[in-house]
C-alpha positions as CSV (number, residue, x, y, z in Angstrom):
1,M,101.4,90.4,64.6
2,I,101.7,87.8,67.5
3,S,98.4,86.2,68.6
4,K,97.1,86.5,72.3
5,E,97.3,82.4,72.5
6,K,101.1,82.3,71.3
7,I,102.1,85.3,73.9
8,E,100.3,83.4,76.8
9,Y,102.2,80.1,75.7
10,N,105.5,81.4,75.6
11,N,105.0,83.4,78.6
12,K,104.0,80.1,80.8
13,L,107.0,78.3,78.9
14,A,109.4,80.8,79.9
15,N,108.3,80.4,83.7
16,S,108.0,77.0,83.6
17,G,112.0,75.9,84.3
18,K,111.9,74.1,81.0
19,I,114.4,74.6,78.2
20,Y,113.0,76.3,75.2
21,D,114.0,78.1,72.0
22,S,114.8,81.9,73.1
23,V,115.0,83.2,69.5
24,D,111.6,82.2,68.5
25,E,111.3,84.9,65.8
26,E,107.5,85.7,66.3
27,F,107.9,85.9,69.9
28,L,111.1,88.1,69.8
29,N,109.2,90.7,67.5
30,Y,106.8,90.7,70.6
31,Q,109.5,91.4,73.1
32,H,110.9,94.3,70.8
33,Q,107.5,95.9,71.3
34,L,107.9,95.6,74.9
35,V,111.5,97.0,74.9
36,N,110.4,99.9,72.8
37,R,108.2,101.0,75.9
38,I,111.3,101.2,77.9
39,I,113.2,103.1,75.4
40,K,110.5,105.6,75.2
41,F,110.6,105.7,79.2
42,N,114.5,106.3,79.0
43,Q,113.9,109.2,76.7
44,T,111.3,110.9,78.6
45,P,112.4,114.4,80.1
46,E,112.9,115.0,83.6
47,T,109.9,117.5,84.0
48,P,106.8,117.5,86.1
49,E,104.8,116.2,83.0
50,G,107.9,113.6,81.8
51,L,107.6,112.1,85.5
52,K,103.8,111.4,85.2
53,E,104.5,109.9,81.7
54,R,107.0,107.8,83.0
55,D,105.0,106.5,85.7
56,K,102.2,105.6,83.2
57,I,104.9,103.8,81.2
58,L,106.0,101.7,84.3
59,K,102.4,101.1,85.0
60,E,101.7,99.6,81.6
61,S,105.2,97.8,81.4
62,L,105.7,96.0,84.9
63,G,104.1,92.8,85.6
64,T,102.8,94.1,89.0
65,Y,103.3,98.0,90.0
66,G,103.8,99.2,93.5
67,E,102.8,102.6,94.8
68,G,105.8,104.9,95.3
69,L,108.1,103.1,92.6
70,Y,111.1,105.4,92.0
71,V,113.0,104.3,88.7
72,I,116.0,106.6,87.6
73,P,116.6,106.0,83.7
74,P,118.1,104.7,81.9
75,I,116.7,100.9,82.7
76,Y,117.3,97.9,80.7
77,A,115.0,94.9,80.4
78,N,115.0,92.3,77.6
79,S,111.5,91.7,78.0
80,G,110.3,95.0,78.9
81,L,109.9,94.8,82.7
82,K,106.9,92.6,82.0
83,N,108.1,89.7,84.2
84,V,109.1,92.3,87.1
85,H,106.7,92.3,90.0
86,V,107.8,95.3,92.5
87,G,105.9,96.1,95.9
88,K,105.6,99.6,97.4
89,N,108.3,102.4,97.7
90,V,111.0,100.8,95.9
91,V,113.9,102.5,94.4
92,I,115.5,101.4,91.2
93,N,118.9,103.4,90.6
94,F,120.1,104.5,86.8
95,N,121.8,101.8,84.7
96,S,120.0,99.0,86.1
97,S,119.4,95.7,83.8
98,F,116.7,93.1,83.9
99,V,117.2,89.7,82.1
100,D,113.6,89.3,82.8
101,D,112.7,86.3,80.8
102,G,111.7,84.6,83.8
103,E,110.1,86.4,86.9
104,I,111.7,88.8,89.2
105,F,110.2,89.7,92.5
106,I,111.4,92.8,94.6
107,G,109.6,93.5,97.9
108,D,108.3,96.7,99.7
109,N,111.1,99.4,100.5
110,T,113.9,97.6,98.5
111,M,116.7,99.9,97.1
112,I,118.5,98.9,94.0
113,G,121.8,100.7,93.4
114,P,123.2,101.8,90.0
115,S,124.3,99.4,87.3
116,C,122.9,96.2,89.2
117,M,122.1,93.3,86.9
118,L,119.4,91.0,88.1
119,A,119.3,88.1,85.4
120,T,116.8,84.9,85.4
121,A,118.0,83.2,82.2
122,I,120.4,80.4,81.9
123,H,122.0,78.5,78.9
124,P,122.7,74.9,78.8
125,I,126.2,73.6,79.4
126,S,126.3,71.6,76.3
127,P,127.7,73.8,73.5
128,R,125.4,71.7,71.2
129,L,122.5,73.1,72.9
130,R,123.8,76.7,73.2
131,K,124.4,77.0,69.8
132,P,120.8,77.3,68.9
133,K,120.4,79.5,71.7
134,L,118.2,77.6,73.9
135,Q,117.6,78.4,77.6
136,Y,115.8,77.9,80.8
137,N,114.9,80.5,83.5
138,K,114.7,80.7,87.4
139,P,113.0,83.1,89.4
140,I,114.5,85.8,91.8
141,H,113.1,86.7,95.0
142,I,114.2,89.6,96.4
143,G,112.4,90.5,100.0
144,K,111.4,93.4,102.0
145,N,113.6,96.3,102.7
146,V,116.8,94.8,101.0
147,W,119.5,97.3,99.8
148,I,121.8,96.0,96.7
149,G,124.9,98.1,96.4
150,G,126.0,99.5,92.9
151,N,127.3,97.0,90.4
152,A,126.0,94.1,92.1
153,S,124.8,91.1,89.9
154,I,121.8,88.8,91.4
155,L,122.0,85.6,89.3
156,P,119.1,83.3,88.5
157,G,117.2,81.6,91.0
158,V,118.3,83.5,94.0
159,T,116.5,84.6,97.0
160,I,117.4,87.3,99.4
161,G,116.1,87.5,102.6
162,D,114.1,90.7,104.4
163,N,116.3,93.6,105.4
164,S,119.6,92.2,104.1
165,I,122.5,94.2,102.3
166,I,124.4,93.1,99.4
167,G,127.8,94.9,99.0
168,A,128.5,96.7,96.0
169,G,130.2,94.9,93.2
170,S,129.0,91.5,94.8
171,V,128.0,88.7,92.6
172,V,125.1,86.7,94.4
173,T,125.1,83.3,93.2
174,K,123.2,81.4,96.3
175,D,120.2,82.3,98.7
176,I,121.0,85.0,101.3
177,P,119.0,84.7,104.4
178,A,117.3,87.7,106.0
179,N,119.1,90.2,108.2
180,V,122.8,90.0,107.1
181,I,125.5,91.7,105.1
182,A,126.6,89.7,102.2
183,V,129.5,90.7,100.1
184,G,132.3,89.3,97.5
185,N,132.3,87.4,94.5
186,P,130.5,84.9,95.1
187,A,128.8,86.6,97.6
188,R,129.3,85.2,101.4
189,I,128.0,86.3,104.4
190,L,130.0,89.0,106.3
191,R,128.0,89.4,109.3
192,K,124.3,89.6,111.0
193,I,122.5,92.9,111.3
194,T,122.0,93.4,114.9
195,A,120.4,95.9,117.4
196,E,123.5,97.6,117.7
197,D,122.9,99.0,114.1
198,D,120.0,100.9,115.3
199,K,122.2,102.7,117.7
200,F,125.5,103.5,115.5
201,Y,126.3,104.1,111.8
202,D,130.0,104.2,110.5
203,G,131.1,104.0,114.1
204,K,129.4,107.0,115.3
205,P,126.3,107.2,117.6
206,I,123.0,108.0,115.9
207,P,121.8,111.4,116.9
208,K,118.7,111.3,119.2
209,E,116.7,113.4,117.0
210,I,117.1,110.8,114.1
211,I,116.1,108.2,116.5
212,D,113.0,110.0,117.7
213,K,111.9,110.8,114.1
214,Y,112.5,107.6,112.5
215,M,112.6,104.8,115.2
216,N,110.1,105.4,117.5
């Protein structure tokens, strides 16, 4: 059984940005324990009792748990979500994957579409250093009220600003500022989000009753 000191040491190393041995046998056994909790989450039935059990598992698993979190299984995380920190009212759709060797921060009211990947791990370019599975990690920061479309990939070290949208299938390799729409591979800014977007959707005016209910 891995010691508490060893766990703390490896956690600090993984979040230090320094290169390290990613296949340390003792620490891998600990990661397997974390992953087993996520497997249990994925296998919990869609019943009132099951939903309560899922919530309990998420509270035990996540580095930071925000109220109102809604995760649709299956979800995958090679460190069992222990390095994932979520704010309030976050939605994570099915089949999303978190390479959470390093820390991932997700702000309030953010929505992550199906089959997205957020990866913090990087392996060296040197073939000689990749052979023994050395790696280092860079954190990901997702702002508040961000929408990440399905099948998007967020790469190590990326920050996405508040209110921005990442188009479906995009690969985000660099920081994205707040209040923009970014699409493509690599993701580039398509346009800013403006006050006009509070008046129209899909080329049609937003109905007055919707504006009165949600925007006043």
